[in-house]
Backbone as a ProteinNet text record, in pm:
[ID]
protein_1_A
[PRIMARY]
MTTRKSFISAAAVAAAAGLSGLGDAPASAAAPKGPSATALAIAKSLQQTMPAAHLSDELVKKIAGDIDGYASTAADFRKATLHNWDEPDFVFTAGPVELLI
[TERTIARY]
6759.1	6749.7	6825	6763.2	6827.9	6921.3	7020.4	7118.3	7127.4	7196.7	7217.8	7293.2	7391.4	7473	7386.3	7294.3	7208.7	7109.4	7061.5	6970.8	7041	7162.7	7237.7	7269.9	7306.9	7337.1	7210.9	7096	6970.5	6932.5	6953.9	6924.7	7017	7142.7	7237.3	7197.8	7151.8	7107.4	6984.5	6891.6	6771.4	6806.1	6899.3	6940.4	7010.1	7093.8	7163.4	7064.9	6962.2	6860.9	6784.9	6757.7	6687.7	6772.5	6901.9	6990.6	7017.9	7018.3	7048	6927.2	6810.3	6691.9	6611.4	6647.8	6572.8	6434.1	6418.5	6290.6	6206.2	6247.7	6173.3	6048.2	5949	5826.6	5853.1	5770.5	5787.8	5779.6	5845.1	5849.7	5711.8	5624.9	5491.2	5408.9	5434.3	5360.7	5410.1	5531.2	5588.1	5546.9	5478.8	5437.9	5337.3	5355.7	5265.2	5124.1	5028.3	4889.5	4822.6	4738.6	4670.9	4564.2	4507.3	4402.9	4277.5	4199.1	4077.5	3973.9	3875.2	3770.2	3687.7	3666.2	3589.9	3663.3	3794.3	3873.3	3877.8	3889.3	3887.6	3753.1	3643.5	3511.1	3494.6	3544.7	3536.8	3618.9	3740.3	3827	3769.5	3710.8	3650.8	3527.2	3450.5	3335.1	3382.2	3496.5	3555.2	3596.2	3652.5	3694.4	3574	3462.9	3344.2	3269.2	3267.9	3192.3	3270.6	3401.2	3483.2	3562.1	3496	3570	3668.5	3644.8	3735.1	3870	3878	4003.9	4100.7	4049.9	4132.5	4215.7	4150	4218.3	4245	4372	4407.7	4382.5	4384.1	4362.9	4475	4596.9	4709.2	4689.9	4642.4	4618.1	4501.6	4402.1	4289.4	4337.8	4430.7	4486.1	4566.3	4638.4	4714.3	4619.6	4512.7	4413.5	4350.3	4320	4261.7	4358.8	4487	4587.6	4594.1	4581.5	4580.1	4456.3	4343.2	4220.3	4239.7	4298.5	4325.4	4424.6	4522.4	4623.5	4565.7	4466.3	4408.1	4290.4	4251.2	4137.2	4164.9	4287.7	4319.6	4319.6	4364.3	4361.5	4217.9	4131.6	3990.8	3927.3	3963.5	3909.4	3954.5	4078.8	4127.8	4050.7	4019	3940.7	3800.6	3743.1	3608.4	3606.4	3717.7	3724.6	3725.5	3777.1	3788	3649.1	3628.2	3500.6	3524	3433.3	3439.6	3343.7	3380.2	3297	3245.8	3157.2	3100.2	3205.3	3310.7	3410.2	3516.6	3512.2	3606.2	3564.1	3655.1	3627	3718.8	3679	3767.4	3890.4	3995.7	4118.1	4102.1	4013.3	3992.8	3847.6	3807	3672.3	3685.1	3626.4	3633.3	3510.2	3532.4	3420.9	3443.7	3340.3	3348.8	3294.6	3378.2	3336	3428.1	3401.5	3488.1	3468.9	3577.5	3573.5	3548	3447.6	3418.1	3481	3543.3	3607	3501.2	3515.1	3420.2	3475.3	3537.1	3595.8	3501.4
717.4	808.5	749.6	751.2	693.4	794.9	742.5	827.6	786	865.8	831.8	699.7	681.6	560.4	436.2	440.2	323.8	304	414.6	403.6	341.1	386	333.5	186.2	148.5	6.9	-78.8	-27.8	-102.8	-114.6	-9	-13.6	-112.2	-117	-211	-355.1	-380.6	-515.5	-553.8	-460.4	-489	-514.6	-436.6	-456.3	-590.4	-627	-755.2	-870.6	-856.5	-962	-975.6	-864	-868.4	-930.6	-900.9	-956.5	-1103.8	-1147.7	-1287.5	-1378.1	-1318.5	-1398.6	-1428.5	-1369.2	-1394.1	-1332.2	-1225	-1157.4	-1196.8	-1298.4	-1337.8	-1416.2	-1404.2	-1482.7	-1622.5	-1719.2	-1853.1	-1850.6	-1945.5	-1948.1	-1972.5	-2043.1	-2069.6	-1942.1	-1845.2	-1718.9	-1632.5	-1654.7	-1573.7	-1622.1	-1735	-1786.9	-1692.1	-1659.9	-1567.7	-1625.7	-1543.9	-1586.6	-1520.4	-1592.8	-1539	-1438.4	-1373.1	-1274.6	-1340.6	-1261.3	-1314	-1349.4	-1426.8	-1468.6	-1349	-1253	-1133.4	-1053.7	-1035	-959.6	-1032.4	-1165	-1241.3	-1228.7	-1229.2	-1214.9	-1078.3	-974.2	-839.1	-831.6	-887.5	-883.1	-966.1	-1082	-1164.3	-1097	-1026.3	-954	-842.4	-782.2	-680.9	-743.1	-862.7	-933.5	-967.1	-1005.8	-1043.8	-924	-813.3	-697.2	-613.2	-633	-556.2	-649.4	-717.6	-810.6	-740.3	-613.6	-540.9	-514.3	-525.6	-501.3	-618.9	-737.9	-858.1	-886.9	-897.1	-924.6	-1074.4	-1110.9	-1251.6	-1293.6	-1424.7	-1475.4	-1429.8	-1421.5	-1374.7	-1228.2	-1147.3	-1006.8	-990.5	-1077.9	-1074.2	-1103.2	-1198.9	-1228.4	-1110.8	-1041.7	-924	-812.2	-792.1	-690	-724.1	-851.8	-894.9	-869.6	-893	-863.4	-715.2	-631.6	-487.1	-444.4	-507.2	-475.7	-509.1	-624.5	-662	-565.7	-521.3	-430.1	-295.7	-249.2	-118.9	-128.5	-247.6	-263.2	-200.3	-213.5	-154.5	-2.2	53.7	198.5	249	177.3	215.7	207.1	107.8	94.7	211.4	255.4	370.5	497.4	514.1	630.5	625.5	507.3	494.6	525	502.2	530	680.1	758.8	902.6	965.8	1055.4	1125	1273.7	1337.6	1481.6	1549.8	1667.2	1744.9	1868	1940.7	2058.6	2162.5	2171.4	2274.2	2232	2108.9	2064.8	2123.9	2194.5	2257.7	2200.1	2210.5	2163	2253.5	2197.8	2275.6	2383.8	2362.1	2459.8	2452.9	2555.4	2560.2	2578.3	2488.5	2493.1	2564.1	2659.2	2726.5	2714.6	2673.8	2662.4	2792.6	2863	2989.7	3101.8	3219.5	3333.1	3374	3415.4	3456.7	3606.9	3646.8	3788.2	3838.1	3950.3	4005.6	4062.9	4035.2	4080.7	4198.9	4292.1	4408.4	4524.9
11602.1	11489.6	11371.1	11254	11137.3	11073	11010.8	10943	10797.9	10721.5	10580.5	10567.4	10655.3	10648.3	10671.3	10767.8	10792.6	10677.6	10620.1	10506.1	10386.5	10358.8	10243.9	10265.3	10387.1	10411.1	10399.4	10444.8	10429.8	10282.9	10205	10061.6	9991.1	10032.8	9972	10002.5	10124.8	10160.8	10078.8	10063.2	9984.4	9838.1	9784.6	9645.1	9627.7	9724.5	9716.6	9724.7	9808.2	9818.3	9687.1	9622.3	9494.5	9385.2	9384.6	9282.6	9305.2	9430.7	9457.9	9437.9	9418.8	9394	9518.5	9631.6	9754.2	9749.3	9674.9	9669.8	9550.2	9474.3	9355	9389.4	9304.5	9317.4	9261.2	9292.5	9235.7	9082.6	9019.8	8873.6	8813	8884.7	8830.4	8819.5	8907	8901.3	8786.1	8739.2	8632.5	8494.3	8486.4	8356.4	8291.7	8163.7	8098.9	8087.9	8122.2	8119.6	8000.1	7933	7816.2	7854.2	7754.2	7782	7838.8	7908.2	7970.6	7864.1	7905.5	7813.1	7765.9	7854.1	7816.8	7710.9	7729.1	7631.9	7497.6	7501.2	7375.6	7304.5	7381.2	7320.6	7256	7322.2	7265.1	7136.7	7139.6	7021.8	6907	6938.6	6833.1	6772.5	6855.9	6800.4	6709.1	6742.1	6654.3	6521.2	6527.5	6406.6	6318.2	6381.3	6304.8	6247.7	6321.7	6274.1	6174.6	6167	6073.6	5982.8	5888.7	5802.7	5709.5	5679.7	5590.6	5655.7	5787.8	5857.9	5845.3	5806.5	5788.6	5914.2	6027.9	6154.4	6167.3	6179.3	6196.2	6340.6	6365.1	6500.4	6594.6	6542.1	6622.1	6663.1	6569.5	6598.8	6696.4	6686	6779.3	6921.3	6936.2	7068.9	7123.2	7034.9	7077.5	7119.8	7045.6	7081.4	7215.9	7237.6	7365.1	7479.8	7456.7	7559	7590.4	7486.5	7508.4	7587	7558.2	7632.4	7779.7	7808.5	7948.1	8012.8	7935.3	7989.3	8029.3	7956.2	7986.1	8082.3	8122.5	8213.1	8349.3	8398.3	8529.5	8522.5	8409.8	8393	8390.3	8320.9	8316.2	8454.2	8531.6	8667.5	8754.9	8736.5	8812.6	8776.9	8647.8	8607	8666.9	8674.7	8731	8880	8949.2	9092.9	9121.7	9028.7	9051.5	9052.5	9147.9	9156	9138.2	9069	9048.8	9144.9	9185	9274.9	9200.4	9261.3	9196.8	9162.5	9239.6	9216.1	9113.8	9066.7	8963.2	8828.8	8766.5	8638.5	8532.5	8407.2	8299.9	8288.1	8231.2	8213.3	8108.1	8012.8	7907	7862.2	7793.4	7739	7588.6	7512.7	7366.5	7314.4	7228.2	7160.7	7011.6	6941.4	6795.8	6736.3	6669.7	6609.8	6652.9	6600.6	6635.5	6780.9	6841.3	6980.9	6983.5	7059.3	7073.2	7202.3	7194.9	7312.8	7406	7531.4	7631.1	7709.9	7640.6	7708.7	7706
[MASK]
+++++++++++++++++++++++++++++++++++++++++++++++++++++++++++++++++++++++++++++++++++++++++++++++++++++

């Protein structure tokens, strides 16, 4: 049976291993990777279709990085499925509300 004392000592060992660098990934994996080719193509098409925005190449790379950053969030949203009993949190009506009393 585990106790608080054994849990705290295991947590301390894990923290010490993390601080000493035993749990670190190799340095080559930590090297920053640029945005994907797809994200760069999307950002460059934005630059070409909106010349009035004056998007520099540096800003296009930042936009491409943001696109890559939100790709995992979008994939998570696509995984979610709705069922017939799922209802919206609110219902918007444009116009005056009539009381149904």
